[in-house]
py3Dmol code that shows the C-alpha trace and the ligand (Angstrom):
import py3Dmol

protein = """\
ATOM      1  CA  UNK A   1       0.000   0.000   0.000  1.00  0.00           C
ATOM      2  CA  UNK A   2       1.049   3.600  -0.578  1.00  0.00           C
ATOM      3  CA  UNK A   3       0.560   6.154   2.156  1.00  0.00           C
ATOM      4  CA  UNK A   4       1.516   9.749   1.448  1.00  0.00           C
ATOM      5  CA  UNK A   5       4.194   8.657  -1.021  1.00  0.00           C
ATOM      6  CA  UNK A   6       5.573   5.865   1.172  1.00  0.00           C
ATOM      7  CA  UNK A   7       5.177   2.210   0.177  1.00  0.00           C
ATOM      8  CA  UNK A   8       4.415   0.041   3.220  1.00  0.00           C
ATOM      9  CA  UNK A   9       3.787  -3.660   3.687  1.00  0.00           C
ATOM     10  CA  UNK A  10       0.584  -3.434   5.762  1.00  0.00           C
ATOM     11  CA  UNK A  11      -1.396  -0.914   7.869  1.00  0.00           C
ATOM     12  CA  UNK A  12      -0.061  -2.041  11.282  1.00  0.00           C
ATOM     13  CA  UNK A  13       2.833   0.288  12.107  1.00  0.00           C
ATOM     14  CA  UNK A  14       4.975   0.575  15.204  1.00  0.00           C
ATOM     15  CA  UNK A  15       4.847   4.086  16.652  1.00  0.00           C
ATOM     16  CA  UNK A  16       7.723   6.034  18.140  1.00  0.00           C
ATOM     17  CA  UNK A  17       8.842   5.098  21.672  1.00  0.00           C
ATOM     18  CA  UNK A  18      11.818   3.778  23.619  1.00  0.00           C
ATOM     19  CA  UNK A  19      11.158   0.399  21.926  1.00  0.00           C
ATOM     20  CA  UNK A  20      12.460   1.955  18.693  1.00  0.00           C
ATOM     21  CA  UNK A  21      15.342   3.857  20.308  1.00  0.00           C
ATOM     22  CA  UNK A  22      18.105   1.354  19.531  1.00  0.00           C
ATOM     23  CA  UNK A  23      19.243  -0.503  16.432  1.00  0.00           C
ATOM     24  CA  UNK A  24      18.159  -3.771  18.076  1.00  0.00           C
ATOM     25  CA  UNK A  25      14.707  -2.423  18.928  1.00  0.00           C
ATOM     26  CA  UNK A  26      14.145  -1.070  15.421  1.00  0.00           C
ATOM     27  CA  UNK A  27      15.227  -4.335  13.807  1.00  0.00           C
ATOM     28  CA  UNK A  28      13.068  -6.408  16.165  1.00  0.00           C
ATOM     29  CA  UNK A  29       9.969  -4.440  15.104  1.00  0.00           C
ATOM     30  CA  UNK A  30      10.844  -4.766  11.399  1.00  0.00           C
ATOM     31  CA  UNK A  31      11.437  -8.498  11.771  1.00  0.00           C
ATOM     32  CA  UNK A  32       8.193  -8.969  13.732  1.00  0.00           C
ATOM     33  CA  UNK A  33       6.212  -7.945  10.625  1.00  0.00           C
ATOM     34  CA  UNK A  34       5.307  -4.259  11.072  1.00  0.00           C
ATOM     35  CA  UNK A  35       4.016  -2.384   8.022  1.00  0.00           C
ATOM     36  CA  UNK A  36       6.390   0.458   8.960  1.00  0.00           C
ATOM     37  CA  UNK A  37       8.393   1.401  12.048  1.00  0.00           C
ATOM     38  CA  UNK A  38       8.688   4.922  13.454  1.00  0.00           C
ATOM     39  CA  UNK A  39      11.957   5.493  15.310  1.00  0.00           C
ATOM     40  CA  UNK A  40      12.106   7.197  18.707  1.00  0.00           C
ATOM     41  CA  UNK A  41      11.907  10.986  18.413  1.00  0.00           C
ATOM     42  CA  UNK A  42      14.870  13.299  18.685  1.00  0.00           C
ATOM     43  CA  UNK A  43      15.183  17.060  18.739  1.00  0.00           C
ATOM     44  CA  UNK A  44      17.903  19.675  19.268  1.00  0.00           C
ATOM     45  CA  UNK A  45      17.425  20.084  22.990  1.00  0.00           C
ATOM     46  CA  UNK A  46      19.818  18.679  25.576  1.00  0.00           C
ATOM     47  CA  UNK A  47      17.042  19.142  28.157  1.00  0.00           C
ATOM     48  CA  UNK A  48      14.710  16.859  26.149  1.00  0.00           C
ATOM     49  CA  UNK A  49      17.438  14.201  26.150  1.00  0.00           C
ATOM     50  CA  UNK A  50      18.133  14.612  29.879  1.00  0.00           C
ATOM     51  CA  UNK A  51      14.424  14.090  30.440  1.00  0.00           C
ATOM     52  CA  UNK A  52      14.926  10.418  29.626  1.00  0.00           C
ATOM     53  CA  UNK A  53      17.020  10.067  32.808  1.00  0.00           C
ATOM     54  CA  UNK A  54      13.867  10.640  34.884  1.00  0.00           C
ATOM     55  CA  UNK A  55      11.617   8.388  32.800  1.00  0.00           C
ATOM     56  CA  UNK A  56       9.080   6.293  34.739  1.00  0.00           C
ATOM     57  CA  UNK A  57       6.267   3.997  33.612  1.00  0.00           C
ATOM     58  CA  UNK A  58       3.138   2.829  35.460  1.00  0.00           C
ATOM     59  CA  UNK A  59       0.733   0.306  33.974  1.00  0.00           C
ATOM     60  CA  UNK A  60      -2.722   0.852  35.418  1.00  0.00           C
ATOM     61  CA  UNK A  61      -5.518  -1.741  35.617  1.00  0.00           C
ATOM     62  CA  UNK A  62      -9.289  -1.249  35.231  1.00  0.00           C
ATOM     63  CA  UNK A  63      -9.485  -0.492  38.966  1.00  0.00           C
ATOM     64  CA  UNK A  64      -7.028   2.412  38.438  1.00  0.00           C
ATOM     65  CA  UNK A  65      -4.410   0.621  40.563  1.00  0.00           C
ATOM     66  CA  UNK A  66      -0.811   0.374  39.399  1.00  0.00           C
ATOM     67  CA  UNK A  67       0.220  -3.142  38.412  1.00  0.00           C
ATOM     68  CA  UNK A  68       3.219  -4.819  39.979  1.00  0.00           C
ATOM     69  CA  UNK A  69       6.239  -4.814  37.630  1.00  0.00           C
ATOM     70  CA  UNK A  70       5.844  -7.480  34.942  1.00  0.00           C
ATOM     71  CA  UNK A  71       2.125  -8.005  35.640  1.00  0.00           C
ATOM     72  CA  UNK A  72       0.692  -5.611  33.020  1.00  0.00           C
ATOM     73  CA  UNK A  73      -2.212  -6.820  30.884  1.00  0.00           C
ATOM     74  CA  UNK A  74      -3.031  -5.869  27.281  1.00  0.00           C
ATOM     75  CA  UNK A  75      -5.995  -3.722  28.316  1.00  0.00           C
ATOM     76  CA  UNK A  76      -4.085  -1.635  30.871  1.00  0.00           C
ATOM     77  CA  UNK A  77      -3.561   2.098  30.681  1.00  0.00           C
ATOM     78  CA  UNK A  78      -0.041   3.531  30.750  1.00  0.00           C
ATOM     79  CA  UNK A  79       0.928   6.691  32.625  1.00  0.00           C
ATOM     80  CA  UNK A  80       4.536   7.684  32.040  1.00  0.00           C
ATOM     81  CA  UNK A  81       7.211  10.317  31.888  1.00  0.00           C
ATOM     82  CA  UNK A  82       9.796  10.017  29.165  1.00  0.00           C
ATOM     83  CA  UNK A  83      12.341  12.016  27.214  1.00  0.00           C
ATOM     84  CA  UNK A  84      13.898  11.885  23.775  1.00  0.00           C
ATOM     85  CA  UNK A  85      16.666   9.662  22.378  1.00  0.00           C
ATOM     86  CA  UNK A  86      20.031  10.528  23.936  1.00  0.00           C
ATOM     87  CA  UNK A  87      22.299   9.805  20.945  1.00  0.00           C
ATOM     88  CA  UNK A  88      24.208  12.617  19.208  1.00  0.00           C
ATOM     89  CA  UNK A  89      22.637  13.384  15.830  1.00  0.00           C
ATOM     90  CA  UNK A  90      25.422  11.831  13.727  1.00  0.00           C
ATOM     91  CA  UNK A  91      25.305   8.623  15.769  1.00  0.00           C
ATOM     92  CA  UNK A  92      21.527   8.580  15.548  1.00  0.00           C
ATOM     93  CA  UNK A  93      21.652   9.040  11.762  1.00  0.00           C
ATOM     94  CA  UNK A  94      23.986   6.011  11.565  1.00  0.00           C
ATOM     95  CA  UNK A  95      21.506   3.923  13.554  1.00  0.00           C
ATOM     96  CA  UNK A  96      18.604   5.121  11.401  1.00  0.00           C
ATOM     97  CA  UNK A  97      20.531   4.426   8.181  1.00  0.00           C
ATOM     98  CA  UNK A  98      21.322   0.857   9.222  1.00  0.00           C
ATOM     99  CA  UNK A  99      17.767   0.166  10.358  1.00  0.00           C
ATOM    100  CA  UNK A 100      16.295   1.765   7.220  1.00  0.00           C
ATOM    101  CA  UNK A 101      18.482  -0.428   5.042  1.00  0.00           C
ATOM    102  CA  UNK A 102      17.403  -3.511   7.006  1.00  0.00           C
ATOM    103  CA  UNK A 103      13.753  -2.458   6.690  1.00  0.00           C
ATOM    104  CA  UNK A 104      13.986  -1.639   2.980  1.00  0.00           C
ATOM    105  CA  UNK A 105      15.252  -5.139   2.231  1.00  0.00           C
ATOM    106  CA  UNK A 106      12.091  -6.488   3.921  1.00  0.00           C
ATOM    107  CA  UNK A 107       9.565  -4.004   2.529  1.00  0.00           C
ATOM    108  CA  UNK A 108       9.218  -2.242   5.895  1.00  0.00           C
ATOM    109  CA  UNK A 109      10.128   1.447   5.886  1.00  0.00           C
ATOM    110  CA  UNK A 110      11.853   2.834   8.977  1.00  0.00           C
ATOM    111  CA  UNK A 111      10.674   6.400   9.539  1.00  0.00           C
ATOM    112  CA  UNK A 112      12.679   9.091  11.332  1.00  0.00           C
ATOM    113  CA  UNK A 113      10.886  11.108  14.014  1.00  0.00           C
ATOM    114  CA  UNK A 114      11.309  14.594  15.453  1.00  0.00           C
ATOM    115  CA  UNK A 115       9.360  15.929  18.409  1.00  0.00           C
ATOM    116  CA  UNK A 116       9.103  19.663  17.937  1.00  0.00           C
ATOM    117  CA  UNK A 117      11.196  21.953  20.089  1.00  0.00           C
ATOM    118  CA  UNK A 118      12.425  24.799  17.882  1.00  0.00           C
ATOM    119  CA  UNK A 119      11.074  24.707  14.293  1.00  0.00           C
ATOM    120  CA  UNK A 120      14.299  25.862  12.601  1.00  0.00           C
ATOM    121  CA  UNK A 121      16.253  23.198  14.477  1.00  0.00           C
ATOM    122  CA  UNK A 122      13.636  20.584  13.524  1.00  0.00           C
ATOM    123  CA  UNK A 123      14.110  21.639   9.908  1.00  0.00           C
ATOM    124  CA  UNK A 124      17.886  21.098  10.181  1.00  0.00           C
ATOM    125  CA  UNK A 125      17.386  17.658  11.714  1.00  0.00           C
ATOM    126  CA  UNK A 126      14.715  16.804   9.140  1.00  0.00           C
ATOM    127  CA  UNK A 127      17.037  17.745   6.281  1.00  0.00           C
ATOM    128  CA  UNK A 128      19.747  15.482   7.691  1.00  0.00           C
ATOM    129  CA  UNK A 129      17.285  12.618   8.236  1.00  0.00           C
ATOM    130  CA  UNK A 130      16.044  12.924   4.650  1.00  0.00           C
ATOM    131  CA  UNK A 131      19.383  11.508   3.535  1.00  0.00           C
ATOM    132  CA  UNK A 132      18.943   8.244   5.448  1.00  0.00           C
ATOM    133  CA  UNK A 133      15.233   7.442   5.906  1.00  0.00           C
ATOM    134  CA  UNK A 134      12.350   7.245   3.391  1.00  0.00           C
ATOM    135  CA  UNK A 135      10.010   9.469   5.471  1.00  0.00           C
ATOM    136  CA  UNK A 136      10.028  11.773   8.504  1.00  0.00           C
ATOM    137  CA  UNK A 137       7.336  12.152  11.162  1.00  0.00           C
ATOM    138  CA  UNK A 138       7.105  15.481  12.994  1.00  0.00           C
ATOM    139  CA  UNK A 139       5.315  15.280  16.338  1.00  0.00           C
ATOM    140  CA  UNK A 140       3.854  18.675  17.294  1.00  0.00           C
ATOM    141  CA  UNK A 141       1.633  17.264  20.045  1.00  0.00           C
ATOM    142  CA  UNK A 142       3.921  16.019  22.813  1.00  0.00           C
ATOM    143  CA  UNK A 143       1.685  15.343  25.850  1.00  0.00           C
ATOM    144  CA  UNK A 144       4.590  16.278  28.151  1.00  0.00           C
ATOM    145  CA  UNK A 145       4.687  19.792  26.633  1.00  0.00           C
ATOM    146  CA  UNK A 146       3.579  21.572  29.814  1.00  0.00           C
ATOM    147  CA  UNK A 147       5.934  19.723  32.160  1.00  0.00           C
ATOM    148  CA  UNK A 148       8.944  19.464  29.822  1.00  0.00           C
ATOM    149  CA  UNK A 149       9.393  22.744  27.988  1.00  0.00           C
ATOM    150  CA  UNK A 150      11.932  21.243  25.569  1.00  0.00           C
ATOM    151  CA  UNK A 151       9.102  19.504  23.695  1.00  0.00           C
ATOM    152  CA  UNK A 152       6.008  21.296  22.447  1.00  0.00           C
ATOM    153  CA  UNK A 153       2.307  20.653  22.135  1.00  0.00           C
ATOM    154  CA  UNK A 154       0.826  23.014  19.551  1.00  0.00           C
ATOM    155  CA  UNK A 155      -2.915  23.553  19.854  1.00  0.00           C
ATOM    156  CA  UNK A 156      -3.485  26.472  17.461  1.00  0.00           C
ATOM    157  CA  UNK A 157      -3.762  26.098  13.675  1.00  0.00           C
ATOM    158  CA  UNK A 158      -1.463  29.045  12.911  1.00  0.00           C
ATOM    159  CA  UNK A 159       1.316  27.609  15.071  1.00  0.00           C
ATOM    160  CA  UNK A 160       0.975  24.185  13.410  1.00  0.00           C
ATOM    161  CA  UNK A 161       1.030  25.769   9.978  1.00  0.00           C
ATOM    162  CA  UNK A 162       4.176  27.807  10.685  1.00  0.00           C
ATOM    163  CA  UNK A 163       6.099  24.902  12.215  1.00  0.00           C
ATOM    164  CA  UNK A 164       5.141  22.456   9.448  1.00  0.00           C
ATOM    165  CA  UNK A 165       5.940  24.956   6.697  1.00  0.00           C
ATOM    166  CA  UNK A 166       9.427  25.505   8.139  1.00  0.00           C
ATOM    167  CA  UNK A 167      10.166  21.795   8.416  1.00  0.00           C
ATOM    168  CA  UNK A 168       8.499  20.941   5.099  1.00  0.00           C
ATOM    169  CA  UNK A 169      10.862  23.277   3.236  1.00  0.00           C
ATOM    170  CA  UNK A 170      13.840  21.270   4.498  1.00  0.00           C
ATOM    171  CA  UNK A 171      12.593  17.692   4.320  1.00  0.00           C
ATOM    172  CA  UNK A 172      13.135  15.980   0.973  1.00  0.00           C
ATOM    173  CA  UNK A 173      11.083  12.837   1.686  1.00  0.00           C
ATOM    174  CA  UNK A 174       7.407  12.373   2.681  1.00  0.00           C
ATOM    175  CA  UNK A 175       6.604  14.338   5.841  1.00  0.00           C
ATOM    176  CA  UNK A 176       3.971  13.088   8.288  1.00  0.00           C
ATOM    177  CA  UNK A 177       2.704  15.396  11.041  1.00  0.00           C
ATOM    178  CA  UNK A 178       1.431  13.943  14.323  1.00  0.00           C
ATOM    179  CA  UNK A 179      -1.115  16.123  16.146  1.00  0.00           C
ATOM    180  CA  UNK A 180      -2.324  16.302  19.745  1.00  0.00           C
ATOM    181  CA  UNK A 181      -5.766  14.957  20.640  1.00  0.00           C
ATOM    182  CA  UNK A 182      -6.275  17.634  23.236  1.00  0.00           C
ATOM    183  CA  UNK A 183      -7.045  20.835  21.330  1.00  0.00           C
ATOM    184  CA  UNK A 184     -10.329  22.595  20.747  1.00  0.00           C
ATOM    185  CA  UNK A 185     -10.322  21.871  17.007  1.00  0.00           C
ATOM    186  CA  UNK A 186      -7.997  19.083  15.869  1.00  0.00           C
ATOM    187  CA  UNK A 187      -9.588  19.141  12.394  1.00  0.00           C
ATOM    188  CA  UNK A 188      -8.339  22.725  11.998  1.00  0.00           C
ATOM    189  CA  UNK A 189      -4.845  21.592  13.051  1.00  0.00           C
ATOM    190  CA  UNK A 190      -4.967  18.794  10.449  1.00  0.00           C
ATOM    191  CA  UNK A 191      -6.045  21.217   7.749  1.00  0.00           C
ATOM    192  CA  UNK A 192      -3.229  23.587   8.719  1.00  0.00           C
ATOM    193  CA  UNK A 193      -0.666  20.757   8.615  1.00  0.00           C
ATOM    194  CA  UNK A 194      -1.885  19.667   5.206  1.00  0.00           C
ATOM    195  CA  UNK A 195      -1.934  23.218   3.807  1.00  0.00           C
ATOM    196  CA  UNK A 196       1.632  23.655   5.017  1.00  0.00           C
ATOM    197  CA  UNK A 197       2.721  20.574   3.075  1.00  0.00           C
ATOM    198  CA  UNK A 198       2.246  17.478   5.257  1.00  0.00           C
ATOM    199  CA  UNK A 199       1.924  14.343   3.114  1.00  0.00           C
ATOM    200  CA  UNK A 200      -0.082  12.599   5.847  1.00  0.00           C
ATOM    201  CA  UNK A 201      -1.522  13.539   9.225  1.00  0.00           C
ATOM    202  CA  UNK A 202      -1.136  11.462  12.429  1.00  0.00           C
ATOM    203  CA  UNK A 203      -4.131  11.475  14.820  1.00  0.00           C
ATOM    204  CA  UNK A 204      -3.835  11.689  17.800  1.00  0.00           C
ATOM    205  CA  UNK A 205      -1.109  11.950  20.433  1.00  0.00           C
ATOM    206  CA  UNK A 206      -1.613  10.731  23.992  1.00  0.00           C
ATOM    207  CA  UNK A 207      -3.153  12.941  26.685  1.00  0.00           C
ATOM    208  CA  UNK A 208      -1.642  14.700  29.669  1.00  0.00           C
ATOM    209  CA  UNK A 209      -2.701  12.770  32.763  1.00  0.00           C
ATOM    210  CA  UNK A 210      -2.601  12.682  36.584  1.00  0.00           C
ATOM    211  CA  UNK A 211      -3.491   9.839  38.942  1.00  0.00           C
ATOM    212  CA  UNK A 212      -3.546  10.002  42.748  1.00  0.00           C
ATOM    213  CA  UNK A 213      -2.169   6.969  44.502  1.00  0.00           C
ATOM    214  CA  UNK A 214      -4.670   6.459  47.330  1.00  0.00           C
ATOM    215  CA  UNK A 215      -1.894   5.061  49.511  1.00  0.00           C
ATOM    216  CA  UNK A 216      -0.486   8.607  49.474  1.00  0.00           C
ATOM    217  CA  UNK A 217       0.807  11.028  46.856  1.00  0.00           C
ATOM    218  CA  UNK A 218       0.543  10.635  43.115  1.00  0.00           C
ATOM    219  CA  UNK A 219       1.487   7.832  40.758  1.00  0.00           C
ATOM    220  CA  UNK A 220       4.965   8.674  39.320  1.00  0.00           C
ATOM    221  CA  UNK A 221       5.014  11.615  41.791  1.00  0.00           C
ATOM    222  CA  UNK A 222       4.282  13.834  38.820  1.00  0.00           C
ATOM    223  CA  UNK A 223       1.974  14.432  35.905  1.00  0.00           C
ATOM    224  CA  UNK A 224       2.572  12.266  32.851  1.00  0.00           C
ATOM    225  CA  UNK A 225       1.343  11.135  29.461  1.00  0.00           C
ATOM    226  CA  UNK A 226      -1.711   8.874  29.545  1.00  0.00           C
ATOM    227  CA  UNK A 227      -3.062   6.353  27.080  1.00  0.00           C
ATOM    228  CA  UNK A 228      -5.519   3.472  27.472  1.00  0.00           C
ATOM    229  CA  UNK A 229      -7.989   1.435  25.423  1.00  0.00           C
ATOM    230  CA  UNK A 230     -10.607   3.893  26.727  1.00  0.00           C
ATOM    231  CA  UNK A 231      -8.894   6.595  24.648  1.00  0.00           C
ATOM    232  CA  UNK A 232      -9.805   4.746  21.443  1.00  0.00           C
ATOM    233  CA  UNK A 233     -13.191   6.429  20.816  1.00  0.00           C
ATOM    234  CA  UNK A 234     -11.602   9.818  21.556  1.00  0.00           C
ATOM    235  CA  UNK A 235      -8.924   9.161  18.924  1.00  0.00           C
ATOM    236  CA  UNK A 236     -11.555   7.931  16.476  1.00  0.00           C
ATOM    237  CA  UNK A 237     -13.603  11.072  17.030  1.00  0.00           C
ATOM    238  CA  UNK A 238     -10.855  13.161  15.458  1.00  0.00           C
ATOM    239  CA  UNK A 239      -9.891  10.581  12.829  1.00  0.00           C
ATOM    240  CA  UNK A 240     -13.489  10.386  11.573  1.00  0.00           C
ATOM    241  CA  UNK A 241     -14.113  14.142  11.735  1.00  0.00           C
ATOM    242  CA  UNK A 242     -10.852  14.835   9.904  1.00  0.00           C
ATOM    243  CA  UNK A 243     -11.605  12.245   7.236  1.00  0.00           C
ATOM    244  CA  UNK A 244     -14.999  13.871   6.641  1.00  0.00           C
ATOM    245  CA  UNK A 245     -13.596  17.396   6.538  1.00  0.00           C
ATOM    246  CA  UNK A 246     -10.454  16.757   4.487  1.00  0.00           C
ATOM    247  CA  UNK A 247     -11.721  13.902   2.306  1.00  0.00           C
ATOM    248  CA  UNK A 248     -10.164  10.621   1.208  1.00  0.00           C
ATOM    249  CA  UNK A 249      -7.192  12.208  -0.580  1.00  0.00           C
ATOM    250  CA  UNK A 250      -5.506  13.196   2.697  1.00  0.00           C
ATOM    251  CA  UNK A 251      -3.940  10.079   4.223  1.00  0.00           C
ATOM    252  CA  UNK A 252      -4.468   9.737   7.966  1.00  0.00           C
ATOM    253  CA  UNK A 253      -2.337   7.673  10.358  1.00  0.00           C
ATOM    254  CA  UNK A 254      -4.245   6.653  13.479  1.00  0.00           C
ATOM    255  CA  UNK A 255      -2.691   6.239  16.911  1.00  0.00           C
ATOM    256  CA  UNK A 256      -3.658   6.116  20.615  1.00  0.00           C
ATOM    257  CA  UNK A 257      -5.748   3.263  21.888  1.00  0.00           C
ATOM    258  CA  UNK A 258      -5.329   0.297  19.501  1.00  0.00           C
ATOM    259  CA  UNK A 259      -4.521  -2.910  21.387  1.00  0.00           C
ATOM    260  CA  UNK A 260      -6.074  -5.582  19.127  1.00  0.00           C
ATOM    261  CA  UNK A 261      -6.622  -6.294  15.438  1.00  0.00           C
ATOM    262  CA  UNK A 262     -10.252  -5.230  15.920  1.00  0.00           C
ATOM    263  CA  UNK A 263      -9.057  -1.861  17.281  1.00  0.00           C
ATOM    264  CA  UNK A 264      -6.810  -1.375  14.245  1.00  0.00           C
ATOM    265  CA  UNK A 265      -9.832  -2.110  12.036  1.00  0.00           C
ATOM    266  CA  UNK A 266     -11.872   0.458  13.995  1.00  0.00           C
ATOM    267  CA  UNK A 267      -9.222   3.058  13.160  1.00  0.00           C
ATOM    268  CA  UNK A 268      -9.372   2.071   9.474  1.00  0.00           C
ATOM    269  CA  UNK A 269     -13.190   2.128   9.397  1.00  0.00           C
ATOM    270  CA  UNK A 270     -13.029   5.647  10.878  1.00  0.00           C
ATOM    271  CA  UNK A 271     -10.770   6.869   8.065  1.00  0.00           C
ATOM    272  CA  UNK A 272      -7.149   6.042   8.950  1.00  0.00           C
ATOM    273  CA  UNK A 273      -5.043   4.262   6.336  1.00  0.00           C
ATOM    274  CA  UNK A 274      -2.510   2.935   8.861  1.00  0.00           C
ATOM    275  CA  UNK A 275      -2.282   2.689  12.657  1.00  0.00           C
ATOM    276  CA  UNK A 276       0.713   3.228  14.940  1.00  0.00           C
ATOM    277  CA  UNK A 277       0.680   0.818  17.885  1.00  0.00           C
ATOM    278  CA  UNK A 278       2.992   1.134  20.907  1.00  0.00           C
ATOM    279  CA  UNK A 279       1.606   0.167  24.334  1.00  0.00           C
ATOM    280  CA  UNK A 280       0.499  -3.339  23.260  1.00  0.00           C
ATOM    281  CA  UNK A 281       4.144  -3.990  22.321  1.00  0.00           C
ATOM    282  CA  UNK A 282       5.384  -2.686  25.693  1.00  0.00           C
ATOM    283  CA  UNK A 283       3.112  -5.189  27.407  1.00  0.00           C
ATOM    284  CA  UNK A 284       3.498  -8.242  25.182  1.00  0.00           C
ATOM    285  CA  UNK A 285       6.585  -7.546  23.049  1.00  0.00           C
ATOM    286  CA  UNK A 286       6.943  -7.101  19.271  1.00  0.00           C
ATOM    287  CA  UNK A 287       5.542 -10.627  18.780  1.00  0.00           C
ATOM    288  CA  UNK A 288       2.061  -9.100  19.178  1.00  0.00           C
ATOM    289  CA  UNK A 289       2.473  -7.612  15.696  1.00  0.00           C
ATOM    290  CA  UNK A 290       2.015 -11.002  14.023  1.00  0.00           C
ATOM    291  CA  UNK A 291      -1.399 -11.353  15.694  1.00  0.00           C
ATOM    292  CA  UNK A 292      -2.468  -7.826  14.715  1.00  0.00           C
ATOM    293  CA  UNK A 293      -1.278  -8.099  11.111  1.00  0.00           C
ATOM    294  CA  UNK A 294      -2.872 -11.540  10.616  1.00  0.00           C
ATOM    295  CA  UNK A 295      -6.171 -10.401  12.143  1.00  0.00           C
ATOM    296  CA  UNK A 296      -6.326  -7.246  10.037  1.00  0.00           C
ATOM    297  CA  UNK A 297      -5.334  -9.014   6.803  1.00  0.00           C
ATOM    298  CA  UNK A 298      -7.833 -11.839   7.335  1.00  0.00           C
ATOM    299  CA  UNK A 299     -10.666  -9.365   7.929  1.00  0.00           C
ATOM    300  CA  UNK A 300      -9.770  -7.143   4.970  1.00  0.00           C
ATOM    301  CA  UNK A 301      -9.293  -9.973   2.497  1.00  0.00           C
ATOM    302  CA  UNK A 302     -11.931  -9.586  -0.210  1.00  0.00           C
ATOM    303  CA  UNK A 303     -13.169  -6.270   1.241  1.00  0.00           C
ATOM    304  CA  UNK A 304     -12.558  -3.127  -0.818  1.00  0.00           C
ATOM    305  CA  UNK A 305     -12.960   0.456   0.302  1.00  0.00           C
ATOM    306  CA  UNK A 306     -12.921  -0.353   4.016  1.00  0.00           C
ATOM    307  CA  UNK A 307     -11.080   2.822   5.023  1.00  0.00           C
ATOM    308  CA  UNK A 308     -13.669   5.337   6.248  1.00  0.00           C
ATOM    309  CA  UNK A 309     -16.525   2.847   5.790  1.00  0.00           C
ATOM    310  CA  UNK A 310     -18.039   3.575   9.235  1.00  0.00           C
ATOM    311  CA  UNK A 311     -18.740   7.141   8.181  1.00  0.00           C
ATOM    312  CA  UNK A 312     -21.522   6.033   5.835  1.00  0.00           C
ATOM    313  CA  UNK A 313     -23.608   5.216   8.924  1.00  0.00           C
ATOM    314  CA  UNK A 314     -22.675   8.290  10.985  1.00  0.00           C
ATOM    315  CA  UNK A 315     -24.879  11.379  10.965  1.00  0.00           C
ATOM    316  CA  UNK A 316     -25.062  14.720  12.688  1.00  0.00           C
ATOM    317  CA  UNK A 317     -27.755  14.706  15.388  1.00  0.00           C
ATOM    318  CA  UNK A 318     -30.043  16.822  13.181  1.00  0.00           C
ATOM    319  CA  UNK A 319     -30.168  13.958  10.628  1.00  0.00           C
ATOM    320  CA  UNK A 320     -31.432  11.369  13.129  1.00  0.00           C
ATOM    321  CA  UNK A 321     -35.227  10.720  13.227  1.00  0.00           C
ATOM    322  CA  UNK A 322     -36.965  10.917  16.624  1.00  0.00           C
ATOM    323  CA  UNK A 323     -37.369   7.678  18.608  1.00  0.00           C
ATOM    324  CA  UNK A 324     -40.958   6.326  18.682  1.00  0.00           C
ATOM    325  CA  UNK A 325     -40.631   5.994  22.474  1.00  0.00           C
ATOM    326  CA  UNK A 326     -38.019   7.538  24.805  1.00  0.00           C
ATOM    327  CA  UNK A 327     -34.726   5.639  24.501  1.00  0.00           C
ATOM    328  CA  UNK A 328     -33.878   6.356  28.146  1.00  0.00           C
ATOM    329  CA  UNK A 329     -37.002   4.655  29.507  1.00  0.00           C
ATOM    330  CA  UNK A 330     -35.503   1.120  29.933  1.00  0.00           C
ATOM    331  CA  UNK A 331     -32.498   2.547  31.810  1.00  0.00           C
ATOM    332  CA  UNK A 332     -34.753   4.443  34.162  1.00  0.00           C
ATOM    333  CA  UNK A 333     -36.821   1.294  34.698  1.00  0.00           C
ATOM    334  CA  UNK A 334     -33.790  -0.866  35.463  1.00  0.00           C
ATOM    335  CA  UNK A 335     -32.489   1.676  37.951  1.00  0.00           C
ATOM    336  CA  UNK A 336     -35.752   1.326  39.894  1.00  0.00           C
ATOM    337  CA  UNK A 337     -36.354   5.068  39.918  1.00  0.00           C
ATOM    338  CA  UNK A 338     -39.660   5.225  37.962  1.00  0.00           C
TER     339      UNK A 338
END
"""
ligand_1 = """\
31
LIG
C 6.738 5.312 26.558
C 6.284 6.028 25.333
C 7.161 6.886 24.650
C 6.724 7.571 23.516
N 7.597 8.399 22.859
C 7.180 9.044 21.731
C 8.077 9.864 21.010
O 9.260 10.007 21.348
N 7.612 10.499 19.906
C 6.303 10.358 19.467
O 5.920 10.946 18.453
N 5.433 9.575 20.147
C 5.844 8.919 21.245
N 4.966 8.112 21.918
C 3.579 7.985 21.452
C 3.399 6.719 20.597
O 4.146 6.803 19.405
C 1.927 6.442 20.257
O 1.429 7.464 19.422
C 1.051 6.351 21.508
O 1.672 5.542 22.480
C -0.357 5.849 21.234
O -0.391 4.527 20.791
P -0.749 3.288 21.777
O -2.117 3.512 22.315
O -0.639 2.087 20.893
O 0.297 3.291 22.845
C 5.390 7.409 23.050
C 4.523 6.544 23.738
C 4.947 5.848 24.858
C 3.990 4.929 25.548
"""
view = py3Dmol.view(width=600, height=400)
view.addModel(protein, "pdb")
view.setStyle({"model": 0}, {"cartoon": {"style": "trace"}})
view.addModel(ligand_1, "xyz")
view.setStyle({"model": 1}, {"stick": {}})
view.zoomTo()
view.show()
């Protein structure tokens, strides 16, 4: 399949995280059957790199309690702090080049990633990456943006447009722009990214989060980035709205909340052409990719035009006919309050 000028093996991609921060990690994801692999983000800031020294990760069960180490389950949420890759740029480019070559031989593109700090610096890094990877992803929606000033979460269309235009001018390969989910109008951000030259738009980044530990204090002793299967419908809200507003010619890359093949399919039905998965791999390892890819391919076999198919049945409230009897009546009855 082609997505924004990039040929990929299948729609199940590995998103950027510490799992794709080393040559070994990148190769393991390629070899496990990903459609594409996004490397861990870098930027120009020493502070963003130092941030990795205080990284912490808490897997949280349905009861909002933190799991014991090693006991995480696929459906858990993840609250974490993290920073950016600590390699010097030249060393990082060497790692990317080797992984990209390995991926190319197996039909799996390895994509470079930049989390926005300063736009001019991102442009310089993007230009350098263009020489070694077949595509670059620019994340302008870092959920740690308020706590870690060295990474930014842009929530206004003008700011997205300016940053993307600056980086676009320097990047000589397809440029994908990953947006935050927490902004008043993510569709406007997607339109701004596209107008400024993004070849595809990533929707949506994880959310800022906070979780008291009822034994005292707060989980991680700080705020963090939060993602869980419960975030899936929130991600799909913006994927579907963006697909409707921008149309099928703008490729969308879904992320945030896919843990199973069925979740990947829900992203596709909402309008995404590929899905970046991360937390499921943290919990079960890259081997989970084989299950996701097989499940998605089996379901899609013989089905055309699946991307965006759920939108045919979705209407604005004004287009929905009134119920013959109140829909809330059975709920009231079962609660014993009528
Ligand atoms: C520990 C961790 C580190 C991450 N680091 C980055 C990063 O450096 N750059 C980026 O664009 N996204 C980063 N992400 C976001 C993921 O790429 C992905 O979009 C997100 O985790 C949602 O997918 P999921 O629900 O499958 O986890 C990170 C996510 C996690 C959990």
